[in-house]
C-alpha positions, 0 to 999 in steps of 0.5 A, spaced: 729 534 829 726 534 836 721 539 838 725 545 841 723 548 847 725 555 846 721 557 839 715 552 838 713 553 830 706 554 830 707 559 836 712 563 834 708 565 828 702 567 832 707 571 837 709 575 831 703 578 830 702 580 838 709 584 837 705 588 831 701 591 836 707 593 841 709 600 840 716 601 836 719 594 836 726 594 840 733 592 839 735 584 838 737 584 846 729 585 847 727 580 842 731 574 846 726 571 850 722 565 850 716 565 845 711 561 850 705 565 849 698 562 847 696 562 840 693 568 838 692 569 831 691 564 825 696 563 819 691 566 815 691 572 819 698 572 819 699 571 811 694 577 810 698 582 815 704 580 811 701 581 804 698 588 807 706 590 807 707 590 814 714 588 816 714 589 824 713 582 826 718 579 821 723 584 823 722 582 830 723 574 828 729 576 824 732 580 830 730 574 835 734 569 830 740 574 830 740 575 837 740 567 838 746 567 833 750 572 838 748 569 845 746 562 844 744 558 850 746 559 857 752 556 859 759 559 859 761 556 853 755 556 849 755 564 847 752 563 840 756 562 833 763 565 836 763 559 841 762 554 836 768 557 832 772 558 838 771 550 839 772 548 832 779 552 832 781 548 838 780 542 835 785 544 829 793 544 829 794 551 830 791 553 837 793 550 844 790 551 851 794 551 857 789 547 862 783 543 861 777 548 863 772 551 859 772 548 852 777 543 854 773 538 851 774 541 844 781 541 845 782 534 847 776 531 842 772 528 848 766 532 846 764 528 840 761 522 843 753 522 843 752 524 850 756 530 850 753 537 853 757 540 848 755 536 842 748 537 844 749 544 844 751 544 837 746 540 835 740 544 838 743 551 836 743 550 829 737 546 829 734 552 833 736 557 827 733 552 822 727 551 825 726 559 826 728 560 819 723 555 816 718 559 820 719 565 816 720 561 809 714 557 810 710 563 812 712 569 807 709 567 800 712 568 794 707 574 792 709 578 798 711 585 798 719 586 796 720 588 804 717 582 806 721 578 801 727 580 804 726 577 810 724 570 807 731 571 803 735 572 809 732 566 813 734 562 807 741 565 808 741 563 816 738 556 814 744 555 809 749 557 814 746 552 819 746 546 815 753 548 812 756 548 819 752 541 821 754 538 815 761 539 816 761 537 823 757 531 823 760 528 817 767 528 813 767 533 808 771 528 803 766 523 804 762 520 798 756 524 796 751 518 797 754 518 805 748 519 810 749 525 814 744 529 818 736 530 817 733 535 813 728 539 817 722 540 813 719 545 818 713 541 821 717 538 827 716 531 824 723 527 826 726 525 819 731 520 817 738 522 815 739 525 808 745 524 804 751 529 803 748 530 796 741 532 799 744 537 804 749 540 799 743 541 794 739 545 800 745 549 802 747 551 795 739 552 793 738 557 799 744 561 798 743 562 791 736 564 792 738 569 798 744 572 794 739 573 788 733 576 792 738 580 796 742 583 791 738 590 791 737 590 798 741 595 802 742 594 809 742 599 815 748 596 819 753 590 819 749 586 823 744 585 818 745 579 812 745 582 805 748 579 798 755 581 800 755 576 806 751 571 802 757 571 797 762 570 803 758 563 804 758 562 797 765 562 797 766 558 803 761 553 800 765 552 793 772 552 796 770 547 801 767 542 795 772 544 790 768 548 785 774 553 784 771 558 779 765 559 783 769 560 789 773 565 785 767 569 783 764 569 790 770 571 794 771 577 789 765 580 791 766 579 798 773 581 798 771 588 795 767 590 801 771 595 806 778 595 806 784 592 809 787 595 815 794 597 817 792 596 824 792 589 827 792 591 834 785 593 835 783 587 838 778 585 833 772 587 837 768 592 833 764 591 827 765 598 825 772 596 823 773 596 815 775 589 814 768 587 817 763 584 813 758 581 818 758 581 826 754 583 832 754 589 836 755 587 843 753 593 848 753 593 856 746 591 855 747 585 851 754 583 854 754 576 857 760 578 861 764 571 862 759 567 858 763 571 852 768 570 846 773 575 849 772 572 856 775 566 853 780 569 848 783 575 851 789 574 855 789 581 857 781 582 859 780 579 866 776 573 864 778 565 863 783 566 858 787 571 863 786 566 869 791 562 866 786 558 861 791 561 856 790 560 848 796 560 844 799 559 837 802 553 835 810 555 835 811 552 828 806 556 825 809 562 829 816 561 827 813 561 820 811 568 820 816 573 818 819 578 823 816 584 819 809 581 819 805 585 823 801 579 825 806 576 829 804 581 834 798 578 835 802 573 839 806 574 845 814 574 843 816 572 850 814 570 857 811 577 860 811 577 868 805 579 871 803 587 871 806 588 864 803 592 859 804 588 853 800 592 848 801 600 848 794 603 850 791 597 854 792 594 861 797 591 865 795 584 866 796 581 873 798 574 871 804 572 867 803 571 859 807 565 856 810 566 850 806 564 844 799 567 848 794 570 843 794 577 844 789 578 837 783 579 841 782 584 846 775 587 848 774 594 850 774 598 855 778 594 860 779 588 865 773 585 867 768 588 861 766 584 855 763 589 851 767 587 844 763 586 838 763 579 835 766 579 828 763 573 824 766 575 817 772 579 815 774 581 808 781 578 808 779 571 808 776 572 801 783 575 799 785 568 801 780 564 798 780 568 791 788 567 791 787 559 793 781 558 788 786 562 782 792 557 784 787 551 784 786 553 777 793 554 775 792 562 774 798 563 778 800 570 776 793 572 778 793 568 785 800 571 786 797 578 786 791 577 790 796 574 795 800 580 795 795 585 795 793 582 802 800 581 805 803 587 803 799 591 807 800 586 813 808 586 812 811 592 808 817 587 806 813 582 803 815 580 796 810 578 791 811 570 791 814 567 785 811 560 787 807 556 782 802 550 782 802 546 789 808 550 792 803 556 791 797 553 794 801 551 800 804 558 801 796 561 801 794 555 806 799 557 811 797 565 810 790 562 811 792 559 818 796 566 820 791 571 818 784 567 820 787 564 826 782 564 832 776 566 827 773 559 826 776 556 820 782 552 821 779 545 823 774 546 817 780 547 812 784 541 815 777 537 813 777 539 806 784 538 805 784 531 808 789 534 813 789 530 820 791 532 827 798 532 829 800 535 836 806 531 836 810 536 831 815 539 836 811 545 838 814 549 844 808 552 846 804 549 852 799 543 850 794 541 856 794 534 859 791 529 854 791 533 848 797 531 845 794 527 840 795 524 833 788 523 829 788 521 822 784 525 817 778 521 816 778 518 823 771 517 826 773 522 832 774 528 827 766 528 826 761 528 831 756 523 833 749 525 833 747 526 840 743 522 844 738 527 845 736 527 838 736 519 837 731 519 843 726 524 840 727 522 833 725 515 832 727 516 824 734 518 825 737 511 824 732 509 818 
């Protein structure tokens, strides 16, 4: 991996201990800064401080990583992990854009090439998380106090999450394990050759297992922190992706037990205090990046890009699948609404017209032009569907039907427990995954793991932006990203 500009490894270790002498370390927003100070301390000093039981510097670094998950880079379409999730969803069969603007290159698959700015951002974003996770992992010894080890385990989780995204974006999910994929950063900034899929998968799983075991007794203070339940959610995602059904069932069951499912579906998904939320980021007036934000690009009602006729809409065929009695159908405009119409009671009369099928799922309080909605990374409802699918894949049909019912009966008072079995039941669960998780960053990854290609010539009635009416087979080279030119130029070993 090329050396990143923002968090050089040796300097970050030493800067951490400068923070130790700063009074009361502040919030994540204060930690989003350039770590470009001169070296101040030695590694031996750093280890001595950690072994003394002090965690102030580790808290600072952990907060900086979380701030970077939230904020990402500087461009309007680089707002951290939610930008990646939105972009990847726009590569799916389920979301369309009305015109080519920000995120348009995701929707029309023009950013998979090695010279794409989007591609360079994705690579830089995840390897920066990996680099900074390595800094903590390599610094904290296994003999450190429990309070310090918690930060090491969290960093194993961050590193696994980053590699999990990269592996699925830069290589086909269904490719043979021996296929070369991406480099593994060993934390020394020496450019590495590509590792095989099996090697990267092993690192991801080892990291997740270590993080889960290490954090089992850890009590987090807010949903912004990673704990064992969050790690269980990623273990469930990992095992579902690679068809380890029993393990997917096991960890999905843990993740789905966190919180409860809300009867209210029109709250805008903008608050991490919602009962369904497992993990997210609290966005405040101080940390909001205004137009460089998820809600600016995803909320038709807010005064942002989506509201400026950059509409994000649901595939009309998927919309038609949703029963009329299902509350989730209200996530999408049921007709064309003229300008200055209050579509959702309690919100605002948007000045622009709203086409049928437009997304109304994401709305940031408190009003137009203000983007302080929290970022939700994981919700428990995903893992009801994960568990249901994993059960159905094991021919545990009755159990799968019950788990699906437990979710859908809350979303739809008229839902009748499915009597389907085998593939028909799996297909029903997969359809409800597309509905429940619409816009949550799951759709294109589900397509990849299930060997489903892109088909935008499927008779849908919602608007498709020019050039995005594509049909692409599942294992076509365009379904994955090319390693960006910036990495090829910086890493002479990348093609070895």
